[in-house]
C-alpha positions in Angstrom: -57.8 -100.6 -28.4 -60.1 -101.9 -25.9 -60.0 -102.5 -22.2 -62.4 -104.9 -20.9 -62.9 -104.9 -17.1 -64.3 -108.1 -16.1 -66.0 -108.7 -12.6 -67.5 -111.9 -11.4 -70.4 -111.3 -9.2 -72.5 -113.5 -6.6 -74.9 -112.0 -4.8 -73.2 -108.8 -4.6 -76.2 -106.4 -4.3 -75.0 -102.9 -2.5 -71.3 -103.4 -3.6 -71.3 -104.1 -7.4 -72.6 -101.0 -8.4 -70.0 -98.9 -6.4 -67.5 -101.2 -7.9 -68.5 -100.6 -11.2 -68.8 -96.8 -10.6 -64.9 -97.1 -9.4 -63.8 -98.1 -12.6 -61.7 -94.8 -13.8 -63.2 -94.7 -17.2 -62.3 -91.2 -18.0 -58.6 -91.6 -17.1 -58.5 -94.9 -19.2 -59.9 -93.1 -22.2 -57.5 -90.2 -21.7 -55.0 -92.9 -22.3 -56.4 -93.7 -25.6 -58.5 -96.9 -24.7 -62.2 -97.7 -25.3 -63.6 -99.3 -22.1 -66.2 -102.1 -21.4 -67.1 -103.0 -17.9 -68.5 -106.8 -17.9 -69.9 -108.1 -14.8 -70.6 -111.8 -14.8 -73.5 -112.6 -12.8 -73.0 -115.7 -11.3 -76.7 -117.2 -10.8 -77.1 -114.4 -8.1 -80.4 -114.6 -6.0 -80.4 -110.6 -5.2 -80.6 -107.6 -7.2 -76.8 -107.9 -8.6 -77.6 -107.8 -12.1 -79.8 -104.9 -12.0 -77.7 -102.9 -9.8 -74.4 -103.5 -12.2 -76.6 -102.6 -15.4 -77.7 -99.3 -13.6 -74.2 -98.7 -12.8 -73.3 -98.6 -16.5 -71.8 -102.3 -16.7 -72.8 -105.0 -19.3 -73.9 -107.8 -17.8 -74.0 -111.6 -18.6 -75.2 -114.5 -16.7 -73.6 -117.8 -15.9 -75.6 -120.2 -14.4 -72.9 -122.6 -13.3 -71.5 -121.4 -10.2 -67.7 -121.0 -9.4 -65.0 -118.3 -9.7 -63.4 -120.0 -12.9 -66.7 -120.7 -14.4 -67.6 -117.0 -14.0 -64.0 -115.7 -15.5 -64.1 -118.3 -18.2 -67.7 -116.8 -19.4 -66.4 -113.3 -19.1 -63.5 -113.7 -21.1 -65.5 -115.3 -23.6 -67.6 -112.4 -23.9 -65.2 -109.6 -23.3 -64.1 -107.8 -26.5 -61.0 -106.3 -24.9 -57.4 -106.6 -26.3 -56.2 -105.9 -22.6 -58.3 -108.0 -19.9 -58.6 -106.6 -16.2 -59.9 -108.5 -13.2 -61.2 -107.7 -10.2 -64.0 -108.9 -7.3 -67.3 -107.1 -7.0 -66.9 -106.5 -3.2 -64.8 -103.2 -3.0 -61.8 -105.0 -1.9 -59.7 -104.1 -4.7 -58.4 -100.6 -5.6 -60.0 -100.2 -9.1 -58.7 -96.7 -9.2 -55.3 -98.5 -9.7 -56.2 -100.0 -13.1 -54.4 -97.5 -15.2 -51.1 -98.5 -13.5 -51.8 -101.8 -14.1 -52.5 -101.3 -18.0 -49.4 -98.9 -18.2 -47.4 -102.2 -17.4 -48.9 -104.0 -20.1 -48.2 -101.1 -22.1 -44.3 -101.1 -21.0 -44.3 -104.7 -22.5 -45.4 -106.8 -19.6 -47.8 -110.0 -20.6 -49.3 -110.3 -17.3 -49.6 -108.1 -14.3 -50.6 -109.2 -10.6 -51.4 -107.2 -7.4 -49.5 -107.8 -4.3 -51.7 -107.5 -1.2 -49.0 -108.6 1.3 -46.9 -105.5 1.4 -48.1 -103.7 4.6 -50.6 -101.7 2.7 -53.5 -103.9 3.8 -56.5 -102.2 5.5 -57.0 -103.4 9.2 -59.8 -106.3 9.2 -59.6 -106.9 5.5 -58.2 -110.5 5.6 -58.3 -112.9 8.6 -55.1 -113.4 10.2 -54.9 -117.0 9.2 -55.1 -116.0 5.6 -52.6 -112.9 5.9 -50.0 -114.4 7.9 -50.4 -118.4 7.2 -52.4 -119.3 4.4 -51.7 -117.0 1.5 -48.0 -116.8 2.2 -47.8 -120.7 2.4 -49.7 -121.5 -0.4 -47.9 -118.6 -2.6 -44.5 -120.3 -1.2 -45.6 -123.7 -2.2 -46.6 -122.6 -5.8 -43.4 -120.7 -6.1 -41.3 -123.9 -5.1 -43.2 -126.3 -7.4 -43.8 -124.0 -10.5 -40.4 -122.1 -10.3 -42.0 -118.8 -9.8 -41.3 -115.6 -7.8 -44.7 -114.3 -7.0 -45.3 -112.7 -3.5 -49.1 -113.1 -3.6 -50.2 -115.8 -6.1 -53.8 -115.7 -4.9 -54.4 -111.8 -5.7 -57.4 -111.5 -7.9 -56.6 -107.9 -9.3 -54.7 -108.5 -12.5 -54.6 -107.6 -16.1 -53.5 -109.6 -19.0 -53.1 -109.2 -22.7 -55.7 -110.9 -24.9 -53.0 -112.6 -26.9 -51.0 -113.9 -23.7 -54.4 -115.0 -22.3 -55.3 -117.1 -25.4 -52.0 -119.0 -24.7 -53.1 -120.1 -21.2 -55.1 -123.6 -20.9 -57.6 -122.5 -18.2 -60.0 -125.1 -17.1 -60.7 -124.8 -13.3 -64.4 -124.0 -12.5 -64.0 -123.0 -9.1 -61.3 -120.9 -6.9 -58.3 -122.9 -8.3 -58.7 -120.8 -11.3 -56.7 -118.1 -9.6 -53.5 -120.3 -9.1 -54.2 -122.0 -12.6 -53.7 -118.7 -14.0 -50.4 -118.1 -12.7 -49.0 -121.5 -12.9 -50.2 -121.5 -16.6 -48.6 -117.9 -17.2 -45.3 -119.3 -15.4 -45.2 -122.4 -17.5 -45.9 -120.6 -21.0 -43.1 -118.0 -19.8 -45.3 -115.0 -19.9 -43.6 -111.7 -18.8 -44.8 -111.2 -15.3 -45.2 -108.0 -13.4 -46.3 -107.6 -9.9 -47.7 -104.4 -8.3 -47.9 -103.5 -4.7 -52.1 -102.8 -3.9 -54.0 -101.8 -0.8 -56.6 -104.3 0.0 -59.8 -103.0 1.9 -62.5 -104.8 4.0 -65.2 -106.4 1.9 -68.5 -105.6 1.6 -71.2 -108.3 2.0 -70.8 -111.9 3.1 -67.3 -113.8 2.3 -67.4 -116.6 -0.1 -64.2 -118.3 1.0 -64.2 -121.5 3.2 -60.5 -121.3 4.7 -59.6 -124.6 5.3 -61.8 -126.4 2.5 -60.7 -124.0 -0.2 -57.1 -123.8 1.2 -56.8 -127.7 0.9 -58.2 -127.8 -2.7 -55.3 -125.3 -3.6 -52.9 -127.7 -2.3 -54.6 -130.7 -3.8 -54.6 -128.7 -7.3 -50.9 -128.0 -7.1 -49.7 -131.7 -6.0 -52.0 -132.9 -8.6 -50.8 -130.9 -11.4 -47.2 -131.3 -10.5 -47.4 -135.0 -10.3 -49.0 -135.1 -13.6 -46.4 -132.9 -15.1 -43.4 -135.3 -13.8 -45.6 -138.7 -15.0 
């Protein structure tokens, strides 16, 4: 079986190489898996692609910028039976990938990290996101779509290929993160949450707090109203 670690990257020079090297390839091979690391260069304007290749990743380029566009391209290109997701900015503990994979082996379809658990590094997330934005958006999603996921926006995830293929994922931007969770709930995937640490990012943040938060709210409401109609 193959594990594909899919990493979207937009101008992550200085972090993407270390991110790639942090994937515990030997440990995953000892578990019996072949491993590929696939970096999706989302039209970067720096040395992201070369740095990722030099660190050992396979690199594909997606010229349509957007979190969702990058992941959709990466999933099309990936060869894995298990897909693992994570950012290129060193915020996520890639050394925990074996734990995510182990939960898939135990029978879960979709595994998602939980950053809101007291393990977060100081300064890793703005207070507005940590105490208000992420908890409220997660609560809203859980109420609207009958979930029980503490951190619906966590970007470190693993999913079985066969489960992923049941999901109808269309969002081009950051809404992709919650679209995947909503689809997983609606398709009755067996979901597991894992508490993870979350670290200060390297490089410039790509999020806009109010703009992206409002986009997520609009997406959830539009999707829910559409389902009712």
